[in-house]
C-alpha positions as CSV (number, residue, x, y, z in Angstrom):
1,M,0.0,0.0,0.0
2,A,1.5,3.3,-1.0
3,A,2.2,5.9,1.6
4,L,-0.2,8.2,-0.3
5,R,-3.0,5.7,0.4
6,G,-1.9,4.8,3.9
7,C,-1.8,8.4,5.0
8,A,-5.5,9.1,4.6
9,P,-7.5,6.1,3.4
10,G,-10.3,7.2,1.0
11,L,-9.5,10.9,1.1
12,W,-6.8,10.8,-1.6
13,R,-9.1,9.0,-4.0
14,R,-11.7,11.7,-3.8
15,A,-9.0,14.3,-4.3
16,A,-7.8,12.6,-7.4
17,C,-11.3,12.7,-8.9
18,A,-11.5,16.5,-8.9
19,A,-9.5,18.9,-10.9
20,A,-7.4,21.5,-9.1
21,G,-9.2,24.7,-8.3
22,F,-6.5,27.3,-9.3
23,R,-6.4,28.3,-12.9
24,G,-4.6,31.1,-14.7
25,R,-1.5,32.2,-16.5
26,G,1.5,34.3,-15.4
27,P,1.2,38.1,-15.4
28,G,2.9,40.3,-17.9
29,R,6.0,42.2,-17.0
30,G,5.8,45.7,-15.5
31,Y,2.8,45.3,-13.2
32,A,2.4,47.4,-10.1
33,V,2.8,45.9,-6.6
34,G,1.7,47.1,-3.2
35,P,3.9,47.6,-0.1
36,A,5.8,44.6,1.3
37,Q,4.0,42.6,4.0
38,S,5.7,41.2,7.1
39,P,5.6,38.6,8.5
40,P,5.0,36.3,5.5
41,T,1.9,34.1,5.3
42,F,3.0,32.2,2.3
43,G,5.9,29.9,1.3
44,F,7.6,28.3,-1.7
45,L,8.2,24.6,-2.5
46,L,10.8,24.7,-5.2
47,D,11.8,21.8,-7.4
48,I,15.5,21.7,-8.3
49,D,16.3,19.9,-11.6
50,G,14.7,21.7,-14.5
51,V,13.7,24.7,-12.3
52,L,16.9,25.9,-10.7
53,V,19.5,23.8,-12.5
54,R,20.0,21.7,-15.6
55,G,22.5,19.0,-14.8
56,H,25.4,20.9,-13.2
57,R,24.5,24.3,-14.6
58,V,22.4,26.8,-12.8
59,I,19.5,28.3,-14.8
60,P,20.1,32.1,-15.0
61,A,16.4,32.8,-14.0
62,A,17.1,31.1,-10.7
63,L,19.7,33.6,-9.8
64,K,17.3,36.4,-10.6
65,A,14.6,34.8,-8.6
66,F,16.7,34.6,-5.5
67,R,17.8,38.1,-5.8
68,R,14.1,38.9,-5.2
69,L,13.8,36.3,-2.3
70,V,16.9,37.1,-0.4
71,N,17.3,40.3,1.6
72,A,20.4,42.5,2.0
73,Q,21.5,40.4,5.0
74,G,21.6,37.2,2.9
75,Q,18.4,35.8,4.5
76,L,15.3,34.6,2.8
77,R,12.3,37.0,3.0
78,V,9.8,34.1,3.0
79,P,10.1,30.4,3.9
80,V,11.5,28.2,1.1
81,V,11.9,24.5,1.0
82,F,13.6,22.7,-1.9
83,V,11.7,19.5,-2.8
84,T,13.5,17.2,-5.2
85,N,12.8,13.7,-6.4
86,A,16.6,13.1,-6.5
87,G,18.1,10.9,-3.8
88,N,21.6,9.8,-4.7
89,I,23.2,12.4,-2.5
90,L,23.4,13.2,1.2
91,Q,21.0,15.9,2.4
92,H,23.8,18.2,3.8
93,C,25.8,17.8,0.5
94,K,22.7,18.8,-1.5
95,A,22.4,21.9,0.7
96,Q,26.0,22.8,0.1
97,E,25.7,22.2,-3.6
98,L,22.6,24.6,-3.7
99,S,24.4,27.2,-1.6
100,A,27.3,27.3,-4.1
101,L,25.0,27.5,-7.1
102,L,22.5,30.0,-5.7
103,G,24.9,32.3,-3.8
104,F,23.3,32.1,-0.3
105,K,23.3,29.7,2.6
106,V,20.9,26.8,2.2
107,E,20.5,24.7,5.4
108,P,20.1,20.9,5.2
109,D,16.6,21.1,6.7
110,Q,15.5,23.2,3.8
111,V,16.1,20.3,1.5
112,I,13.7,17.4,1.0
113,L,15.1,14.4,-1.0
114,S,12.8,11.9,-2.5
115,H,13.4,9.5,0.4
116,S,13.4,12.0,3.3
117,P,9.9,10.9,4.5
118,M,11.2,7.4,5.1
119,K,12.2,8.8,8.5
120,L,8.6,8.4,9.4
121,F,8.6,4.6,8.8
122,S,10.2,3.7,12.1
123,Q,8.6,0.2,12.2
124,Y,11.1,-0.8,9.5
125,H,14.2,1.0,10.9
126,G,15.4,-2.1,12.9
127,K,14.9,-4.6,10.1
128,R,17.6,-5.9,7.8
129,M,16.9,-4.1,4.5
130,L,18.3,-4.5,1.0
131,V,19.0,-1.1,-0.4
132,S,19.1,-0.3,-4.1
133,G,20.2,2.9,-5.9
134,Q,23.6,4.7,-6.2
135,G,25.7,7.2,-4.4
136,P,26.1,7.1,-0.6
137,L,23.4,4.4,-0.2
138,V,24.3,3.1,3.2
139,E,24.9,6.6,4.6
140,N,21.6,7.8,3.3
141,A,19.8,4.8,4.7
142,Q,21.4,5.4,8.1
143,E,20.5,9.1,8.1
144,L,16.9,8.0,7.5
145,G,17.0,5.8,10.6
146,F,17.7,2.3,9.1
147,K,20.2,0.6,11.3
148,N,20.8,-2.7,9.4
149,V,21.2,-2.4,5.7
150,V,22.9,-4.4,2.9
151,S,23.6,-3.1,-0.6
152,V,22.9,-4.9,-3.8
153,D,26.7,-5.0,-4.4
154,E,27.2,-6.7,-1.0
155,L,24.5,-9.2,-1.8
156,R,26.1,-9.9,-5.2
157,V,29.5,-10.6,-3.5
158,A,27.8,-13.0,-1.0
159,F,26.0,-14.8,-3.8
160,P,28.0,-14.4,-7.0
161,V,26.1,-17.0,-9.1
162,L,22.9,-14.8,-8.9
163,D,24.2,-12.1,-11.3
164,M,24.6,-13.8,-14.7
165,V,23.7,-11.3,-17.4
166,D,27.2,-9.7,-17.8
167,L,29.4,-12.5,-19.1
168,Q,32.5,-10.7,-17.9
169,R,31.3,-10.7,-14.3
170,R,30.2,-14.3,-14.1
171,P,32.3,-16.4,-11.7
172,K,34.9,-18.5,-13.6
173,T,34.4,-21.4,-11.1
174,T,31.4,-22.5,-9.1
175,P,31.8,-20.9,-5.6
176,L,30.9,-22.9,-2.5
177,P,27.3,-22.2,-1.1
178,R,27.1,-19.3,1.3
179,N,25.8,-20.3,4.7
180,G,24.9,-18.0,7.6
181,F,24.0,-14.9,5.6
182,P,21.3,-13.1,7.6
183,T,17.8,-13.1,6.2
184,I,16.8,-9.9,4.5
185,E,13.5,-8.5,5.9
186,G,12.6,-5.8,3.4
187,V,13.7,-3.7,0.4
188,L,14.5,0.0,0.1
189,L,14.5,1.5,-3.4
190,L,16.2,4.9,-3.0
191,G,16.8,5.7,-6.7
192,E,17.8,4.3,-10.0
193,P,20.9,2.0,-9.8
194,V,23.7,1.8,-12.3
195,R,23.5,-1.8,-13.4
196,W,19.7,-2.3,-13.8
197,E,20.0,-6.0,-14.7
198,T,21.8,-6.8,-11.5
199,S,19.5,-4.9,-9.2
200,L,16.4,-6.2,-11.0
201,Q,17.6,-9.8,-10.7
202,L,18.7,-9.6,-7.1
203,I,15.6,-7.7,-5.8
204,I,13.3,-10.3,-7.5
205,D,15.4,-13.1,-6.0
206,V,15.0,-11.6,-2.5
207,L,11.2,-11.2,-2.9
208,L,10.7,-14.7,-4.3
209,S,12.9,-16.3,-1.6
210,N,11.4,-14.4,1.3
211,G,14.8,-12.8,2.0
212,N,17.0,-15.9,1.5
213,P,18.3,-15.6,-2.1
214,G,20.8,-18.5,-1.7
215,T,18.0,-21.0,-1.3
216,G,15.5,-22.3,-3.8
217,V,11.8,-21.7,-3.2
218,A,9.0,-23.8,-4.7
219,T,6.2,-21.2,-4.2
220,A,6.8,-17.4,-4.0
221,P,5.5,-16.0,-0.7
222,Y,2.6,-13.5,-1.0
223,P,2.3,-11.0,0.4
224,H,6.0,-10.5,-0.2
225,L,8.5,-8.7,2.0
226,P,7.8,-5.0,2.6
227,V,9.1,-2.7,-0.1
228,L,9.6,1.1,0.4
229,A,10.3,3.2,-2.7
230,S,11.1,6.8,-3.5
231,N,11.1,8.9,-6.6
232,M,8.5,7.8,-9.1
233,D,9.6,10.1,-11.9
234,L,9.4,8.2,-15.2
235,L,11.6,11.0,-16.8
236,W,13.8,13.9,-15.7
237,M,15.7,16.6,-17.4
238,A,19.5,17.1,-17.4
239,E,21.7,18.7,-20.0
240,A,20.4,16.5,-22.9
241,R,17.7,18.0,-25.1
242,M,15.4,15.1,-24.4
243,P,14.3,13.8,-21.0
244,R,16.3,10.9,-19.4
245,F,14.9,7.7,-17.7
246,G,14.2,8.2,-14.0
247,H,13.6,5.9,-11.1
248,G,10.0,5.5,-12.1
249,T,11.2,3.7,-15.2
250,F,13.2,1.3,-13.0
251,L,10.1,0.7,-10.8
252,L,8.0,0.0,-13.9
253,C,10.5,-2.6,-15.0
254,L,10.6,-4.2,-11.5
255,E,6.8,-4.3,-11.3
256,T,6.4,-5.7,-14.8
257,I,9.0,-8.5,-14.1
258,Y,7.4,-9.4,-10.8
259,R,3.9,-9.6,-12.3
260,K,5.2,-11.7,-15.2
261,V,7.0,-14.1,-13.0
262,T,4.4,-14.5,-10.2
263,G,1.1,-13.5,-11.8
264,R,0.7,-11.0,-8.9
265,E,1.2,-7.3,-8.4
266,L,4.2,-5.9,-6.6
267,Q,3.0,-4.0,-3.5
268,Y,4.6,-1.1,-1.7
269,K,4.3,-0.3,2.0
270,G,5.3,3.3,1.1
271,L,5.8,5.4,-2.0
272,M,7.6,8.7,-1.4
273,G,8.6,11.7,-3.4
274,K,6.4,13.8,-5.5
275,P,3.4,13.4,-6.2
276,S,2.9,11.6,-2.8
277,I,0.8,13.6,-0.4
278,L,3.1,12.4,2.4
279,T,6.0,14.4,0.8
280,Y,4.0,17.6,0.7
281,Q,2.9,17.1,4.4
282,Y,6.6,16.7,5.2
283,A,7.5,19.8,3.2
284,E,4.7,21.9,5.0
285,E,6.1,20.9,8.4
286,L,9.6,22.1,7.4
287,I,8.1,25.3,6.1
288,R,6.4,25.8,9.4
289,Q,9.6,25.1,11.4
290,Q,11.5,27.5,9.2
291,A,9.0,30.3,9.9
292,E,9.1,29.6,13.6
293,R,12.9,29.8,13.7
294,R,12.8,33.2,11.9
295,G,10.2,34.5,14.4
296,W,7.4,34.8,11.9
297,A,4.4,34.4,14.1
298,A,1.7,34.4,11.4
299,P,0.8,31.0,10.1
300,I,1.9,30.0,6.6
301,Q,-1.5,29.6,4.9
302,R,-0.6,29.5,1.2
303,L,2.0,27.3,-0.5
304,Y,3.3,27.8,-4.0
305,A,4.9,24.7,-5.6
306,V,7.1,25.5,-8.6
307,G,8.2,22.6,-10.9
308,D,8.9,21.5,-14.4
309,N,7.2,18.1,-14.4
310,P,3.4,18.0,-14.9
311,M,3.2,14.4,-13.5
312,S,5.2,14.9,-10.4
313,D,5.2,18.6,-9.6
314,V,1.9,19.8,-10.8
315,Y,-0.1,16.6,-10.1
316,G,1.4,16.4,-6.6
317,A,0.7,20.0,-5.7
318,N,-2.8,19.9,-7.0
319,L,-3.5,16.6,-5.2
320,F,-2.2,18.2,-2.0
321,H,-4.4,21.2,-2.6
322,Q,-7.5,19.1,-2.9
323,Y,-6.4,17.1,0.1
324,L,-6.1,20.3,2.2
325,Q,-9.6,21.4,1.1
326,M,-11.1,18.0,2.0
327,A,-9.2,17.7,5.3
328,K,-10.4,21.2,6.2
329,R,-14.1,20.2,5.5
330,E,-14.0,16.7,7.0
331,G,-11.6,17.2,9.8
332,A,-8.0,16.0,10.5
333,E,-8.8,12.6,11.8
334,E,-8.1,10.8,8.5
335,L,-4.9,12.7,8.2
336,R,-3.5,10.9,11.2
337,A,-5.1,7.6,10.5
338,S,-2.0,5.7,9.6
339,G,0.0,6.7,12.6
340,L,2.9,7.8,10.5
341,W,2.4,11.5,10.7
342,K,2.0,13.1,14.1
343,Q,2.2,16.8,13.0
344,R,0.1,19.6,14.4
345,P,-3.0,20.4,12.4
346,S,-2.2,21.9,9.0
347,A,-2.2,25.7,8.8
348,A,-2.0,25.6,5.0
349,Q,-5.2,26.4,3.2
350,S,-4.0,26.1,-0.4
351,C,-1.2,24.8,-2.5
352,A,-1.0,26.4,-6.0
353,S,1.0,24.6,-8.7
354,I,3.2,26.7,-11.0
355,L,4.7,25.0,-14.1
356,V,7.9,26.4,-15.7
357,C,9.1,25.7,-19.2
358,T,12.8,25.2,-18.5
359,G,12.8,21.5,-17.9
360,V,10.7,18.4,-18.7
361,Y,7.6,20.5,-19.7
362,S,7.5,22.3,-23.0
363,P,4.3,23.4,-24.6
364,T,5.4,21.9,-28.0
365,A,7.2,18.8,-26.7
366,L,6.1,15.2,-27.3
367,G,4.2,14.0,-24.3
368,S,3.3,17.4,-22.9
369,T,0.0,17.9,-21.1
370,E,-1.7,19.5,-24.1
371,P,-4.2,17.2,-25.9
372,V,-2.7,15.3,-28.8
373,Q,-4.0,15.4,-32.3
374,G,-7.5,14.1,-32.6
375,G,-8.4,15.1,-29.0
376,E,-6.9,11.9,-27.4
377,E,-5.6,11.9,-23.8
378,P,-1.9,12.6,-23.3
379,P,0.2,9.6,-22.3
380,F,0.1,8.9,-18.5
381,H,3.7,9.1,-17.1
382,G,2.7,8.7,-13.5
383,H,3.0,5.6,-11.2
384,R,0.3,3.0,-11.5
385,D,-0.8,3.4,-7.8
386,F,-1.8,7.0,-8.3
387,G,-4.2,6.5,-11.2
388,F,-4.8,9.2,-13.9
389,S,-6.9,12.3,-13.3
390,P,-6.1,14.6,-16.2
391,G,-7.5,17.7,-14.3
392,L,-4.7,17.3,-11.7
393,M,-2.1,17.8,-14.4
394,E,-3.4,21.3,-15.2
395,A,-1.2,23.8,-13.5
396,S,-2.6,26.8,-11.6
397,H,-0.2,28.9,-13.6
398,V,2.2,28.4,-16.5
399,V,5.2,30.7,-16.8
400,N,8.5,30.7,-18.6
401,D,10.9,30.2,-15.7
402,V,11.3,30.4,-11.9
403,D,11.9,34.1,-11.9
404,E,8.5,34.7,-13.5
405,A,7.0,32.3,-11.0
406,V,8.5,34.3,-8.1
407,Q,7.3,37.6,-9.6
408,L,3.8,36.1,-10.0
409,V,3.6,35.0,-6.4
410,L,5.1,38.3,-5.0
411,H,2.5,40.2,-7.1
412,K,-0.4,38.1,-5.8
413,E,0.8,38.5,-2.3
414,G,1.3,42.3,-2.6
415,W,5.0,42.1,-1.9
416,A,7.6,44.3,-3.5
417,L,9.7,42.8,-6.2
């Protein structure tokens, strides 16, 4: 069961059936603004890849945007949290990277990686978990609270005959059977790995063997071991002119193989990263904490989510907006139903989605959210567990870049540019 579902049973389904309430386009340049307001009652949730950077290059509009958002003392004028579906880096390293690119101090607790909400899944922190991805995998898992993890590479070394696709890596002799290897109790999917064939094979082996891949199993257990995954992006934008495969593509491969082999669906105990509601709840709490540290007493009531991916950024922000509206009408009991999230009642009243054209989305690109020829639906790039509600892919506003997005918000809020 995805974290999106477990967080508020039933409520997310009704949210997904309604289109987002905000509609509009960005304002023209040169509009007038009123006097600045203090303290702020709004905050930004900013995507990174395709909004602030492309690969290792900062997008010029991002520097302009932060000249508007940072005061003369080098402090943000309003609360900002960076919400990325990337996860192959440590949180404090991502903060340092952003600080260098943007020219002001970004704190680690202003950065949400795709797997950051896994900190809430404490019931799995003591279990022995197989972790897949790349970068500082073990360190990331430990920072999230997992105390006993084994990487795919470590598992491959323990059971070398399992990895047979690459002829150059096959063992030249048959190794002795490995005894005493501790049983694996769950799987963490933190991001796309480098050798997909190895990770796909070994993860499937672990699931089919109930955590003992060195043994043969006549019947695959079902339900299978718990699986937690983050980053569902099918595609993402780097320096190349066309989008690249993301972790969502890897998950699609894993799900398809598992279903083909077993005849059953791969199930998740948690799906994190945008567009998961849990990620936006987590982001709102960090916005609230940031405002409190700055001494801004007024509650942060309006959130503006800026992104370049209609399926993750826009869909997620609109879904969270609908969730906020329904939670406000129906009460917060469902919000806490899963026991994962013990935050104070939400102060946010809205979450507006702002789509920029500097990344995955382009009004003329193949696979955009515009209707294709003949009035057919655009292709659905989201994860299977979220379903497809076309209305939730319609951004509240479409602008050229993040600087125009910031100008739009400051204008709406009556703040000086």
